[in-house]
N, C-alpha and C positions, 0 to 999 in steps of 0.2 A: 635657301639651301634645300635641295631635294636629294634624298638619300634612298637607295634601294638596298634591301637586306634579304637575301635568300636565307630562309631559316626553317628550323624544325627542332622539336624536342624542348626539354626543360631549359637547357643552357641557352638556346636561341631565344626563348620567350623571356627569360630573365635579363638577357643582354638587351633585348628590345626595350624592356621597361627602364633599364638604366640609360639607354640612348635617348629615349623619350624625355627622361628627366634632365639629361645633360643638355638637350636642345630646348628645354623650357616648354615642351609640349604637354598639355594636359589631356586627360581622358576626355572624350567627347567626339563629335563627328569629325572625321578626317576630311581635308579639302578634296573635293571631287575632281577638280580641274588640275591635271598634271602640269599644265603650263603656267599656273598661278605662282609667280615667283615672289610674291609679297610675304608669304609666310613659310615657316619651316615645315617640311613634309617628309614623312617616312612611308615608303611603300614596301610592304613585306610580301615576298613571293614564297608562299608556304609549300612545304613538301607534302605531297599527297601519295607518295610511294608506300607509306605505312598504312594506307587506308585498307579497310577490310569490311566485308559484309557479314554480319552476324544477326541471326534471328530475323532476317528480312530488313535489317537496318544498316545503312551505310555509315560506318564509323570513320571519322577523319581525325585521328589523334593529334597530329601536329597543328592542324588548323585550329582545333578546339583548345589546345594548350596555349597557343598564342592569344586566342580570343578571350579565354577565361583569365589568363594571367594579367593581360593589359586591361581587362574590364573589371578587375577586382573580385572575380568569382572563383579563383582557383584555390585548391587546398595547398597552402604554403608548406606544410610539413612533408607532403609527398611530392609536390611539384607538378602533379597532374591531377585531372579530375576536378570535381566541384568541392567547394568548402561545405562543411556540415552535411556530408554525403551519407546516404544509407544504401543498403544493398538488398532490400526486400525482394525486388523483382528477380535479381540474380538467384536468390535462395529459392524462390518459387519455381523458376525455370529448372533449377537442379532437381527439385522435388518431382517435377514431371519427367525427369530423365533426359532433359534437353542437353545437347552438346554443342559447343565445347563448354566445359566448366572452368577452364583455366584463364579465360578473359573475363574480367569483372566489369560489367556495366552497372554503374551506380544509378540510383533512381532519378536524381536530378539530371544527370548526364544523359540518361535514356530519353528524356523529353527533347533534348537537342537533336538526337538521332532520329526521333520520330518526325520532327518538323522537317529535317533534311530529307528523310525518305519520302515523305509525302510530296515535297516540292520536286524532288527528282522524278518521282513517278508521274507528276503532272507535266513533265517536260521541261522544267527549268534547268539550265546548266548549273554546274557546281559553283561557278563564279557568282551567278545571281543568287544562289542559295546562301553563299557565304556572306554576300552583302546584306541579305535579309537578316541573317543571324546576328551580324555585327550591329544592326540597328538597335538591338536590345543592349548589347554589351558596351558599345561606344568606346572602342579601344584606343582612339586617338591616332591610329595609323590606318592606312589603306591596306587591307588584307586581301590578297589575291591568291587563289590556288595556282600552282605552277601550270596546270592544264585542266581543261574541262573533260579531257579524255581520261578513261580509266587506266591507271597505271598502278601496278602492284609489285612490290619487291618480294622476290622469292630467293630462298637460300638452298643451295645444293649441298647435301651432306652425304657422308658414307652411310650406307644402310647396313646395320649390324646383322640383319637376317641372312642375306644371301651374298653379301660381299659386293653388291651393286651400289648404285647411287639413287637417291631420291630427293625430290625438291619439296619444300614446304614454304608456306607463307612466312614472311619475315616475323610477323607477330607470334606465330607458333614457336619459331626458333628463339625469339627474344624473350618471350614471357613464359611459355610452357617449359622450355628447356634452358632458360637462363643464358642463352648463347653459349652453352657449354659443349654442344656438339660441334666439333671442328668443321668449319665451312670450307668446302672446296671452291665455291664461287658464289657470288651474289649477283642476281639477275634482275634487271628492272623490266618486267614483262609489260609490253605495250608502249614503252617509251620511244622506241624507234619510229613508230608511226604517229605519235602524239604531236600536237601543236600547242604552243603556249596559249594560255587562257587569254581572253580579251583584256587588253590593257597592260599585259606584262611587258611586251617589247616596247610599247610606247613609254611606259614608266622608266624603263632602263635607258631609252634614248634621251629622255628629259632629265635624267639624274645627273647631279654634279659629281657624286661619288657613289661607290658600292662598298658596303662593309660585309665581310663574311664573319658571322658570329662564332662563338665556340660551340657550334653544333657538330654532330657526327659528320666527319668529312666524307663518309662513304654513303650512308643511307639517309642523310638529311640534306646537307648542302650538295653532296654528290648527286643525289636524285634530281634536284632542281637543275643542276648543270647538265644533266643527261637528257633533258628535253631538247630536241633539235631547235637550234636558233638562240637558246638562252645563253649558253656559254660564250658563243661568238659575240653576242651583243654586249655582255658584261665585260668581255676582254677589251672592248673599245673604251672603257672607262678607267678612272683611277680606282684601284681596288686594294683595300687593306683588309687583312684577316686577323682574327684573334685565335691563338692556338687553343684547341680543346685538350691538349696533352701538356701536363706539367710533370717534370722530373721523370719522364718515361712511363707515365700512367695516365689514363683518362681522368679528367676532373670529376666526371660523373658518368655512370653507365658503363657500357662494355664496348666502347669504340675500338679497343684493342683487338677484340675478336673479329670485328669487321675489317680492320686494317690488315690483319693477318690473312684474311680470306682473299685480299687483292695483292698480297705480297709487299705491303708497305710496313716498315718498322714503326713501332709505337714510340715515336720520337717527334718533338716539336719541329725540328728542321726537316725530318723526313716527310711530314705532312705538308709543310710549305713546298718542298720539292715536288710532292705529288700534285699539288695544285699547279705548280710551274710558273716560271717568270713570264710566260705568255699571258697568264691570267692575273697573277698577283704582282702588285707594285710594292706593297709593304706588308710586314708580318710582325705582330706583337707576340712575344714569348714571355714566359714567367722568368723571374730572376733566378729560379732554380736551374734554368737552361742556359744561363749566360756563360760566356767564356768558350763556347764552342766555335766551330768554323763558320764562316759566312755561307749563306745560301746564295749561290750564283744568280745574279740578276734580280734579287729581291732585297729591299732594304729592311733590315730587322732591328727591332728595339726590344729591350727587356724591361719589365716592370712587374709588380705583383698582379697576378691574374685571378686569384680566388675571389669569386663573387660571394663574399661572406655576408654582406648586408646591402641595403639599397645604396648607401653612400659609396661603398667600394665598387659596386657594379656600375654606378654612374661615372665614377672616375675612370674605370676601364674603357667604357664607351667613349668618354671624352678623349682619352689617349688615342684610341683608334681613329676618332674623327680628326684630331689634331694632326696625326701622322698623314692621314689622307689629304687634308688640306695643304700640308707642307709639300707633299709630293706632287699634288696637282699644281700648286703655284710654281714650284721649281721645274715642272715639266720634265721630271726624271723618269726613269724606268723605260717604258716602251716608246716614248716620244710620239704619242698618238693624239695629244690634246691640242686643240686650236689655241 
């Protein structure tokens, strides 16, 4: 069984940990050969739209969150960054008057960024750098960036000063402003000319199914789908998604602010419709969203979706996997499977 998961953020990382458990995959080296059908394999296409350069270091929050979470090194209470973290370097940078001060680089985390920055400066592509970093963490999955090309998500907001508009990096909007500034649009800068990273399209072509985790549908999964060629390749597969919206609110984070920026209601069925039946075959929603209308062209199922502990998270992943296998076997939906 070969599964591809476009993912980003804390929800995506924890879902992947549950999926790994549901499939009986342990932490350790992931199979390098996408054509090896003897063992279960998970390939993660990580969002890099949140990436930002700070203090000369290239920070890849979503790639690192997946790597740390699956490698056993994440801070479980925060869901991001390293366990047993300290922030001496951040404090020293602030003492020198260095800006920005709103993004906190932990000391342990900074070591990862230094390694990445040195390898990038030496000419290695991000995909090769990610492979090298995963050699330490052994996440048990194959982690690929969505592209080796630089892509950054920017948010256009109204400027209070002169009534005009201004754009800021997504991280500034998300962290410094808490996504409280109403966004007029969200732009993936560089995505239109980017190409998928090596191995991405091959992994999708070899996949039996694709699962969309409860990640932010706009700036996590949406960013991955925005790289030319990726969405079309995924649409050829059996695709099941897990709703990040429960009872009209995000499970975690501020996905509602992102959805509002693109004119999508913060509602489980609205998110499924946003992905569309040309992409999605199946959609898992929480029991809190049961009883509503069908989503045309998409098979929906309801079950508890709170990832409250490892067991419940594995059960959610198992339910998504079971629905995907059911739809693939029945050859329903888009009638595209051999």
